[in-house]
C-alpha positions as CSV (number, residue, x, y, z in Angstrom):
1,M,39.7,-28.4,-9.2
2,K,39.3,-24.6,-9.8
3,E,38.7,-25.4,-13.3
4,Q,35.9,-27.9,-12.1
5,L,33.9,-24.9,-9.7
6,S,34.2,-22.7,-12.5
7,N,32.4,-24.8,-15.3
8,L,29.7,-25.6,-12.2
9,R,29.4,-21.8,-11.8
10,M,29.1,-21.4,-15.0
11,R,26.2,-24.4,-15.7
12,D,24.2,-23.0,-12.4
13,W,24.4,-19.3,-13.8
14,A,22.8,-20.5,-18.0
15,E,20.1,-22.5,-16.0
16,T,19.4,-19.5,-13.8
17,R,19.1,-17.3,-16.6
18,A,16.9,-19.7,-18.9
19,H,14.8,-19.6,-15.6
20,S,14.5,-15.7,-16.0
21,S,13.4,-15.9,-19.4
22,W,10.5,-17.7,-18.6
23,Q,9.8,-15.6,-15.3
24,I,9.6,-12.7,-17.8
25,F,5.5,-15.1,-18.4
26,K,4.3,-14.6,-14.9
27,I,5.4,-11.6,-14.2
28,M,3.1,-10.2,-16.9
29,A,0.6,-12.7,-15.9
30,E,0.6,-10.9,-12.5
31,F,0.3,-7.7,-14.0
32,V,-2.8,-8.6,-16.5
33,Q,-4.6,-10.2,-13.9
34,G,-4.6,-7.1,-11.4
35,F,-5.1,-4.9,-14.3
36,E,-8.1,-6.5,-15.3
37,V,-9.7,-6.6,-11.9
38,L,-8.6,-3.7,-10.1
39,S,-9.8,-1.1,-13.7
40,R,-13.7,-2.7,-13.1
41,I,-13.7,-1.6,-9.3
42,G,-13.4,1.9,-9.8
43,P,-12.1,4.6,-7.1
44,C,-10.4,3.2,-4.5
45,I,-8.4,4.4,-1.0
46,S,-5.2,2.0,0.2
47,I,-5.3,1.6,3.5
48,F,-1.2,0.3,4.8
49,G,-0.4,-1.3,8.6
50,S,0.9,-3.9,10.8
51,A,-0.1,-7.3,10.8
52,R,0.4,-7.9,13.7
53,T,-1.9,-5.1,15.3
54,Q,-4.5,-7.6,17.2
55,P,-8.2,-6.2,17.0
56,D,-8.5,-4.7,20.5
57,N,-5.8,-2.9,19.4
58,K,-6.8,1.0,19.0
59,Y,-5.4,1.6,15.9
60,Y,-7.3,-1.7,14.6
61,E,-10.5,-0.2,15.6
62,L,-9.7,3.2,13.9
63,T,-8.7,1.7,10.4
64,V,-12.4,-0.4,10.6
65,E,-14.1,3.3,11.0
66,I,-12.5,5.0,8.8
67,A,-12.6,2.0,5.8
68,Q,-16.8,1.8,7.1
69,K,-17.1,6.3,6.2
70,L,-14.7,6.0,2.9
71,S,-16.9,2.9,1.9
72,K,-19.8,4.9,2.3
73,E,-18.6,8.0,0.2
74,G,-18.2,5.8,-3.0
75,F,-14.6,4.8,-2.6
76,G,-13.4,0.6,-2.5
77,I,-10.7,-0.3,-0.1
78,I,-7.4,-2.3,-1.1
79,T,-5.7,-3.6,1.6
80,G,-2.5,-6.2,1.5
81,G,-5.4,-9.0,2.4
82,G,-3.6,-10.2,5.4
83,P,-4.3,-10.3,9.5
84,G,-4.1,-7.2,11.8
85,I,-4.6,-2.9,10.4
86,M,-5.6,-4.9,6.8
87,E,-8.1,-7.1,8.2
88,A,-9.2,-4.1,9.7
89,G,-9.8,-2.2,6.2
90,N,-11.4,-5.1,4.6
91,K,-14.0,-5.6,7.6
92,G,-15.0,-1.8,7.6
93,A,-15.3,-1.8,3.6
94,T,-17.8,-5.3,4.1
95,M,-19.7,-3.6,7.3
96,A,-20.5,-0.4,4.9
97,G,-21.4,-2.9,2.1
98,G,-18.5,-1.8,0.0
99,K,-15.6,-2.7,-2.2
100,S,-13.2,-4.9,-0.1
101,V,-10.0,-5.6,-2.4
102,G,-7.4,-7.9,-0.6
103,L,-3.6,-8.0,-2.6
104,N,-2.1,-11.2,-1.0
105,I,1.1,-12.3,-0.7
106,V,2.5,-15.0,1.9
107,L,4.8,-13.1,4.2
108,P,5.9,-13.6,8.0
109,F,2.8,-13.4,9.8
110,E,0.6,-12.8,6.9
111,Q,0.1,-16.4,5.8
112,E,-3.4,-16.6,4.7
113,G,-6.1,-13.8,3.3
114,N,-8.4,-12.5,5.5
115,K,-12.0,-13.7,5.3
116,Y,-13.3,-9.8,4.4
117,V,-12.4,-10.2,1.2
118,S,-14.3,-12.1,-1.5
119,K,-12.7,-14.5,-4.0
120,E,-13.6,-12.0,-6.9
121,T,-11.6,-8.7,-5.4
122,S,-8.9,-11.2,-3.5
123,I,-5.5,-11.2,-5.7
124,D,-2.6,-13.1,-5.6
125,F,1.2,-12.1,-5.5
126,D,4.4,-13.9,-6.1
127,Y,6.5,-10.5,-6.9
128,F,5.8,-7.9,-4.1
129,F,6.9,-5.4,-6.9
130,V,4.0,-6.5,-9.1
131,R,1.7,-6.0,-5.6
132,K,3.3,-2.3,-5.1
133,V,2.2,-1.2,-8.7
134,M,-1.1,-2.6,-7.9
135,F,-1.4,-0.5,-4.3
136,T,-0.5,2.6,-6.5
137,K,-1.9,2.5,-10.0
138,Y,-6.1,2.7,-9.1
139,S,-6.1,4.4,-5.6
140,Q,-7.2,7.5,-4.9
141,G,-5.9,7.7,-1.5
142,F,-3.0,6.4,0.9
143,I,-3.4,6.0,4.6
144,M,-0.2,5.1,6.3
145,M,-1.7,2.8,9.6
146,P,1.3,2.1,12.9
147,G,3.5,-0.5,11.3
148,G,6.9,-1.7,10.9
149,W,9.5,-2.6,8.1
150,G,7.2,-3.3,5.4
151,T,4.6,-0.2,6.1
152,M,7.9,2.2,6.1
153,D,8.7,0.6,2.8
154,E,5.2,1.2,1.2
155,F,5.3,5.2,3.5
156,F,8.6,5.7,1.9
157,E,7.5,4.5,-1.7
158,V,4.3,6.5,-2.4
159,A,6.2,9.3,-0.7
160,T,9.3,9.2,-3.5
161,L,6.3,8.7,-6.1
162,I,4.3,11.7,-5.3
163,Q,7.7,14.0,-5.0
164,T,9.1,12.9,-8.4
165,Q,5.7,13.7,-9.9
166,K,5.5,9.9,-11.2
167,F,1.8,10.6,-10.0
168,L,-0.9,12.7,-10.2
169,K,-1.3,15.5,-6.6
170,T,-2.8,12.5,-4.2
171,P,-4.0,12.6,-0.5
172,M,-1.2,10.6,1.8
173,I,-2.3,10.6,5.1
174,C,-0.5,9.4,8.2
175,V,-2.9,8.1,11.2
176,G,-1.9,8.5,14.9
177,R,0.2,11.4,15.8
178,D,1.9,9.6,18.9
179,Y,3.2,7.0,16.6
180,W,4.4,9.0,13.6
181,C,5.8,12.5,14.9
182,G,9.1,11.5,16.1
183,L,9.7,10.3,12.6
184,F,8.6,13.4,11.3
185,D,10.6,15.6,13.3
186,W,13.4,13.5,12.3
187,M,12.7,14.3,9.0
188,R,12.2,18.1,9.4
189,T,15.3,18.3,11.6
190,V,17.8,16.2,10.2
191,M,16.8,15.6,6.8
192,L,15.3,19.0,6.0
193,E,16.8,21.2,8.0
194,K,20.6,20.1,9.0
195,E,21.1,18.0,5.5
196,S,18.7,19.6,3.1
197,N,17.8,16.7,1.0
198,I,14.4,17.4,0.8
199,S,12.9,20.3,0.3
200,P,10.2,22.0,2.9
201,G,7.0,20.8,0.4
202,D,8.3,17.5,0.6
203,L,6.9,17.6,4.2
204,E,3.9,19.5,3.5
205,M,2.4,17.1,1.1
206,I,1.9,14.3,3.7
207,K,-0.9,14.9,5.9
208,I,-1.4,13.7,10.2
209,F,-4.3,13.1,11.7
210,D,-5.9,11.3,14.8
211,T,-9.7,10.9,13.8
212,A,-11.4,9.4,10.8
213,D,-13.7,12.3,10.3
214,E,-10.5,14.0,9.6
215,V,-9.8,11.3,7.6
216,V,-12.4,11.2,5.1
217,G,-13.1,15.0,5.6
218,Y,-9.6,15.5,4.0
219,I,-10.6,12.9,1.2
220,A,-14.0,13.9,0.3
221,E,-12.8,17.9,0.4
222,F,-9.7,16.9,-2.2
223,Y,-12.1,15.2,-4.9
224,T,-14.3,18.0,-4.8
225,H,-11.8,20.2,-6.7
226,N,-9.6,16.9,-8.6
227,K,-10.2,14.2,-11.2
228,L,-10.6,10.4,-10.2
229,Q,-8.6,9.0,-12.2
230,P,-5.7,6.4,-12.1
231,N,-2.7,7.6,-11.2
232,F,-0.5,6.1,-14.5
């Protein structure tokens, strides 16, 4: 019996290995499609936040305003293409006549793309890691609106890439002091002061603002003395 189980496991593993080899081509295809679409759009700002945020929420309305004003500055807007904060970002870009990009993936709470992304600028992904590369390669700034696990994942990944200089120096902004300051207080008192797991400059590279004018003004001023170019 033990030998039969072992043979079954090895057969299943061999089938998995064969599937993994062909999977490489699917991954390559997603990278090629993403690079082809996004390289033609020009400088963009990525906006992250919760898929659960409702249109009557203050952060939804604030995201629309931020995206509108950034679009008028000439930036495209990249979101995850779903509902909530993502919809708000794409809506603001569309209202301002700007470029509205959606990087879609099927997840709980965001099963389909929002109506503010055109077919030409909507890209579907099966792989989270490919999607993350697309969020970051062509983005000239990262705006973190309030969100859940996914937003925190994106927050710490972007922060790590900037901290380790795998990116060029790039604006990273958290919007909503009420939402973010508790996390930053913990990072300062525990991660920095108590455990010395980060450096003082690591927190200084991230700005926290409350208004659209603060966000847009900071990004606009940043690019008066920095080049617009892909991050890697």
